[in-house]
N, C-alpha and C positions, 0 to 999 in steps of 0.2 A: 785475526779471527773474529774478535769482538766487533769490529767495524762491519765484517761481513754479515754477522747475524742481525746487527741493528739495521743494515740495509734490507736484508730479507723481510724483517718485521714491517719496516716502512713500506716496502713494496706491496706486501700483502694487504696492509691497511689501506693503501691507495686503491688497490683493486677492489677491495670491499666497499670502499666509499663510492666508487664508480657504480658498483652493482646496486647499492642503496639508492643512489641518485636516479638511476635509470629505471629500476623496477619497483623499489619499495616506496619511496617518497610519493611518486605519482599515485600509487594505490592509497597511501594515507590521505592524500588530498581529497579523494573521492568522499571520505567521511564528512567533509565540510560542505558537501553539496546537498545535504538533506534539508528539505524545506519544512517537513513536519514529521514527527515521530512519536509513537507511543507504544510501549511495551507492557503497559498496565501493571507495573511493578508496585505502584501505590494504591492500596485498596480504598484510601479516603479521597481519591481525586474526584472532583465534582463533575457531574454530568449535566448540570443545569444551565450551561452556557458561561459560567464564570471560570471554568477550567478549560480543557482542551476540546470538550465535546458538548454538544447541545442536543438534548433529548426533545424530539418533536412528538413522538408518541411511543408507547410500549413501556415495558418494565425492564430497563437497562441497568445493569449493576456491574461492578468490577469485583470479581471473585476468583480466588486462586490464580491471580496473575493473568486473568483474561477478562475481556468485555463480554458479558453474557446478556441475552435477551430471553426471559423466562416466560413471556406471555404468549400463549399459542392461539390467540384470537386476532383475526383481521391483519391489516397492514401495520407495520411498526417501523420507526425510522429514528436514526441518530446521525447527526452530521457534525463535521469539524465546526467549532465555535467561531464567532466573529473575531475574537482576539488571536486566533491561530491560523486564519486563512486570509490570503491576499486575493482580492477579486480579479487582479490582473493575471493570476497564474493561469496559463493556457497551454503550456508545453512542459508536461511533467509525466513521470512514471509513478504509478500507484501500486504499492505492494501490500499484501497482508496474508495472514493465514486464517482459515475459517473452518469450523467443524459444525456439521448439522447433528444436533443432539436428538431432536424429535421433530416430527412434522414433515413438511415437504419442501418449502421454497426459501432458501437464503437468497438475499438480494445484494449485489454489489452495485454501489451507486457512484456515479461521477457525472460531471457536467450538470450538477443540480444548481439551477439558477432560476429561482421562481418567487413570485410574490403570493403564491397560494400553495396549499399543501399537496396537490396532485394525488389526493386520496390517502395521504399518510396522516393527515391532521389538518386543523384549521390554520388560517393565516396567522392568527395570534400566537400560535405555538412555535413558529419558525424563528430563526435567529433574527435579532432586530434589523440588521442591515438587509436581510432578505425581504423583510416585511415592507421595506421602502422601495424595493425594486419593481419595476414595471415589466420585467422579463419572465416569461413563463416557459421554461425549458428544463426537462428532467430526462435523464437517461439512466436506466439501470438494467443490469443483467439478472435475469431470473433463472437460477439454477433449478433443475428438476421440475420445470413446468409440465404439468400433466403427469409428473412422475417418470418422464421418459426423454426429455430433451431440455436444452438450455437456449434462451433466446434474449435478444436485446429489446427492451421496451422503450419507445420514445413517447413522451407526454409532452406535446407542444400546444399551448393555448387551448387546453381542454380536449385536444384530439389525441387519442391514445391508440397506438398501433405497434405491432411488431415490425421492427425495422428490416428491410429487405436484405437477404443474404447474410443474416446473422444467426440463423438457427443451426444448431449443432446437435448430435445425438449424445453429447457429453452430459452426464449427470453425476452427482456426488453420492457416495455411500454414507449412511449414518455411521457416526463414530469415527470416521477417518478425517484426519486433519489434512487440508489441502493448502498449497501455496499458490497464491494469485499474483499475477503481474498484468497490469493494464498500461499500455504505452499510449498516453493521450497527447495529441498534438493538434495544432490549429486545423489541420486538413482532415483529421479522422482519428482513429484509434485501433489498436490491436490487443487481443486478449489471450492470455496464457494461463494454464492451470496444470499443476502436477501434485501427485501425492508423495513425491520423492523429496524429502527434506534435504538430503545430502546433495542431490543434483541442484536444487534450488539455491543452496548456499554457494554453489559454484557458478551461479548465473544461468543454469540450464533448466528452463521451465517447460521443455518439450516443444512440440510444433505449435505454431500459432492456430488457435481455434477459429478466429475470424479476423479479418483485416478489412476495416470499413473506411470508406471515404465519406466524411460527413462535415460540411463546411459551416453548418449552422452555428452561430454565435462564436465561431473561431476558437473553439476548444475551451472556453472559459466555464467555470462552475466548480462547485465543491464536491468533495468526496464524502462518502458515508456508508452506512450499512442499514439493511432493512430486513424484514421477515414478512412472509405471507403464510400465516398459519404454521409457524415453525419456531423452534427454540434452537439458538445458534451460540457459538462461542468464537470470539474473534481475538487475534493476537498479532503482534509484530507489524503494526501499521506504519508505513513509511510513504511519504510523498517526496520524490527526489527530482533533480534535474535529469534529463534524458541520459541513458547509458551509464547510470550509477547502480551498483548492486549493494544495498545497505547491509545485506546479510554477510557481507565479507568483512564487516568492521571487526568482528572477533578475530578473524585471521590476520587482520592488519596489526592488532595488538601482539599477536604471536610473532609476527615478522620483526617487530621492534625488539621484542625480547631476544629473539634469535640473533639479531645484529649485536645486541649487547653482549651476549655470550660469546659470539665469534671474536669480537674486539678484545674481550677479556682474555680469552685463550691465547690470542696472538701475542699480547704484550707481556704475558707472564714469562 
């Protein structure tokens, strides 16, 4: 009888081990595919380029666990710093949450690769590596343009225009936190937005708002945030390899704990 119980325990442990190897461990591996992250838990993090962020213009601060821009005048910009960005990254997914506190237009920025400010500030205020670049290419999404739509703006060699087929009727409500996902790859990009935090944690950002083919500079360029006459709050910023959902990291920890409890209950 004793041997039978021992056999049953070993059999159950074997099955659980298989479940972990097939379903849990691959999920845990996803957490190692994060290229950049900041949840703004440290209020004293520097935003002057010596930390994770480089302020180009505006009054950016970390307050109450969020990155905030409190100046409601003109264009304002903050980018990932030289020390935390690889200029070769061109196939990544960009996640963040954003809340419009006041004003009109939050700006989501990616593929920023320029030796001049593109209206956000002078060349001397850009990250040092960007000041040495000869490439002038900026893409950003302006939410709430004219208070009624969202569009992609391309700024290439001083020529600024709304990119074809990127206008949507989507706009953000003041005071509501939205979850953003931008799938950037060498041949183009796709943009998603949802106000449902629970769905976003499961990887569901709703339908794609636009799907653009854009081969210019092969997808290279930094990510960041900006404002146009607006006050915003940003949190949960991640840049990952494609098909990774960083917001599942907490759930992964729970899976590990669950495995430990299951193992413990079997061997007792």
